[in-house]
N, C-alpha and C positions, 0 to 999 in steps of 0.2 A: 828593285823593280817596282815602281809606283803605279798605281791604278789610274789611268787617264779616262776621264768621263767627259764627253763632248757635251757642250751646252749651246743650244740654239741662241743666235744673237739676240733675239727678242727677249730672251730670259736672263740677260746679264744685268746684274744689279749696277747702278750708277757708281762709278769709281769714287765719287766724292763721299758716298756713304761710309766708305772705309775709314775716313778721318771723323766723320760725324759720331759713329758709334764709339770711337775712342773717348769723345768727350762725355758720352753717357756713363761709361765704366768709371772714367775719373771722378766724376761728380759723386757717383755712388760710394766709391773707395774713400774719398776725402771725408764724406758725411759719416760713414761708419767708423772710420779711423779715429775720430774724436772720442769715441767711446771704447777704444782698445783698453782691456784691463780693468773695466768697470763692472764686469761680472753680470751684465745684463744683456743676455743674448737677444731678447725680444726688442729692446731699444736700439741696439746696434743694427739689427736686421731691418726694423722700421725706418731708420735713418736712411739706409741704403735703398730701400723701397721707394720711399718719398723722392729722393734725388733722382733716381733712375727714371721714375715716372715722369717727373717734371721735364726732364731733358728728352725723353722720347717724344713728348707732345710738342716738341719744338722742331721735329724732324720733318722734311718734306715728304712724307710717306703716307700710304693708307696701310697701317699696321695692325696686324692681329696677334695677340698673345697666344701661342699655342703651348708653351711650357712656361709656366709662371708660379705664382705663390700659392696656388690651390685652385680649387673650382670656385665657382661664382659665390657659392653660399659660405665658403670657408675664408676668402680673402677679399678684404676691401678694395685692395689696389693690385694692379697687375695680375689679376685672375685670368684663368683660362677663357679665351673668347673675348676679352676687353680689346676695344679698338683704341689704338694710340696713333699719334702723329697728327699732322695738320690736314689730314684727309685730302691730301694733293701729292701726286707723284706716284711711284710704284707700289703696287699691292705687294706686301711682304709678310712672311711669317716671322715671328720674333719668339725667341726662347731666352729666358732670363733666369739667372740666379743672383740677385742683387748683392748677396753676401754668402759666398760659399765658405763654410767653415765658421758659422756663428760662434760656436764654442771657442775656437781657435781665437777669434777677435776678443771675445768677452774675457779671455784668460791671457790676452796678449801673446799668444804662442805662434810659432811660425806657420805660414802658409795659407792664410785667408785671403780670398780674392773677391773682386766684384766682376761678374762675368755676363756676357750676353752673346747671342748669335742672331744673325738675320739671313733669310733666305727668301728666294721668290716665292710668291704666294702659292700655298698648296703643296710645298715641296718638303717640308719637316714632318716628321712622325709626330702625330698627336698622341703622346704618351700619357696614359693615366698616372697618378701619383702613387705607384706601387713599387715594390722591389723589382729589380731586374738582375739577372745573372749576366756577368760581364767578362769578357776575355779580350785583351788587347796586346798587340805587339807593334814594333816600329816598322819603318819602311825597309825595302831591300830584300824581302823574302818572297818566295813563290806563294801564290794564293792556296790557302788551305793547308798550310805547313802546320798549323795548330787548328784545333776544332773544339767547340764548346762542350761537346758531349764526351770528349776523351778525358781520362783522369788528369789531374794536374801533374803528376809525375810523368805520364805519357807525354804531356805537351812540353814539359821541360826537356825531355830527352829528344823531342822531335826538333824543337828550337835550337838546342845545342848542337845537334848534328848539321842543321841548316847554317849555323853560324861558324861552324868549324872549331867548336870547343867542346870540352867535357862538360858535363851537367854542373860541375862545380864552378863553371865560368859563367853561370846564369844567375841573375838576380830578379826576383819576382816581387812586386809591390802589392801589399794586401792591407785592407783596412783592418785595424785591431779590433775585432769583434769576436765574442764567443762563438757565433755561428760558423766562423771561418776556421776552427781548430782543425778539422779534417783536411781542409786545403792546405793549411800550413804544414801539417804532419806529412802530407803526400809529397809536397814540394821538397821539403828537407830530406826525405827518404832518398832522394837521388843525389844529394850532396849539394844541391843548389841552395843559395841563400835567400832568405826572406827578409825584406825590409817592411816594417810595419808603420803604418800611418794611423793617426787617431781621427782625422777627419779630411774631407777635401777629395772626393774621388774624381772630379773634373780634372783637376791638377794633376792627380795621380795618373790618369790615363794619358795625359799629354807627356809626362815624363818618359813614356815608352818611345815617343817618337825621336828622342835624341839620347840614345843610350851612351854615346860617347862622354857626354857631358854630365848626365844624371846617373849613369850606372844602373839604370833600370831597363830590363829586357822585355819584361811581361807584367801585365796587370790582371789580376784574377780576383774574383769574389762577387758578391751581391751588394748592390747600393741601389740608390733612387733611380727610377726610370728616366725622370726629367734630366738628371745630371748625365745620364747615359747618352741623351740625344745631343746635350751641349757639347760633350766629349767627342761625338761622332763628327760633329760640324768641324772641330779642331783638326781631327785627323784626316778629314777630307781635303783640308787645306795643306797640311804638312806631310801627309803620307802615313802609311800604317794599315793595320787591319784590325777589325773590330767584330766580334760576334756577341749577340745579346739574345735574352729571351725573357720576356715579361713573366713574372711570378704571379699568376692569377690562380690562387689556391682557394678561393671561395666563390660561390654563385654571384655574390654581390660584385666581386672584382670584375668577373667575366662579364657581368652585365654592363658594368661602367665602362669597361674597355671597349665593348661592342658599340655603345653609343658614340665612342670616339673614333670608330672605324676599324677597330681590331677584331678581325673575323676569325683568325686562326690563333687560339690562346697559346699554342706550343710552337709558333713560328720562330725561327732563329733569323734575327735581323742582322744584316751586315751594315757597313757604313752607308752604302748607297740606298739601302731601304729606309734608313732614318734621315739622311740628308741628301736631297738630290738637287740638281740645278746648281746655280751659282750662289755661294753662301759666303758669310763674313762671319769672323770670330773675333772677340775682343776680350781681354782680361786685364785689370789693373790691380796691383798688389795692395793689400790692406795692411797686413803685417808681412814682414820680411820673410821669405822662404826660399827654396832652391829654385823656384821658377821665376819669381819677381821680388824686387825690392818693395817694401811697403812705403806707405805715404810719410813723408818727413815734413814736421812743422818747424821751420828754422826759426832762430831768434830774431831774424830781421823781417819776419812776417811772410816770408816766401813759402809756398808750399810746393814740395817735389813729389812728383808721381812717376812710376814706371809701368808701361802698359805694352802688352804684345797684342798685335792685330794681324789677322791673317785673312787671305782671300783664296777661294778655292779654285777659281778659274785661271788664275796666274800661279798659284802656289807660292805667292809672296808672303813672307813672314817679316814684319816690322817690329823692332823694339823701339818704343818712344819714351825718352826720359824728358820730362817737362818740368818747367819752373813756372809756377803760377804766381803773378804779381797783383793782378786784378782779382781780388777775392770775392767781390760782390756776387759772381756768378755762383759761388757755392752756398749761398744763402745759410751761412753759418751763425747768424744771430739767433 
């Protein structure tokens, strides 16, 4: 049972932007892919940032970065509040993670992606760069079948019942971090399986939306709030449920969040609270993972990319495999 959210006609993003944002993530992925396995996370991330910003500024939009590389004093490019685009066209909110899984790229490990989301202006949650509790499941379940404040074990049992299986038929994806030890223990106490990932919780959440192919039923744990908003956009497009809460455990964080419009520090955010209206999501593989193939540099000079792009108002998901023969657009020199 998918959640249908009606969007007024005047709030629909132009369809052409669906393909335009693919170009943005393709450029970022190719630029960072050249640095796979070089052990330099900062250089790989900067290459993706440079490419993404350059392409965003070619789009016919009045864009505002609401999820970016940090706040103005922390990031020289794609900072929160930065204006991008040609200052012509629809006003849009933009969320970016030019290289999700910087460590994965630097070590040439599976699963790094270049990703971004675009939505009607004023419809994306302006999330501060703090940690966020996250719980996500795929489509086809009644609303509220799992709850953020329930124990992991309880959520596994609830989801198993709704799916019509025993708890040992459930697999939960968790970031491999010491802080998640109690979550892992609670999940395993039910007989359910835990799949650990080292990085990349945007892709991790998306795995829940296609359990038949990924084998993942639920995502649990804490991770970056900006990545949470990006994942929420993806789930708005393909279906699923997500509940999140910002971890504002100091006066400074509460004050910073308040400046961004967060008035209730303990609020539980659903997908619709983080991503309203019409929105688009795109991700291009940098290193090959279970979600996308990585960039391939062929001997004949052709560059291959694979991208997934989604649109919420239609629920359309497209996988685009591209062969790039005119390479000047990548600014690889």
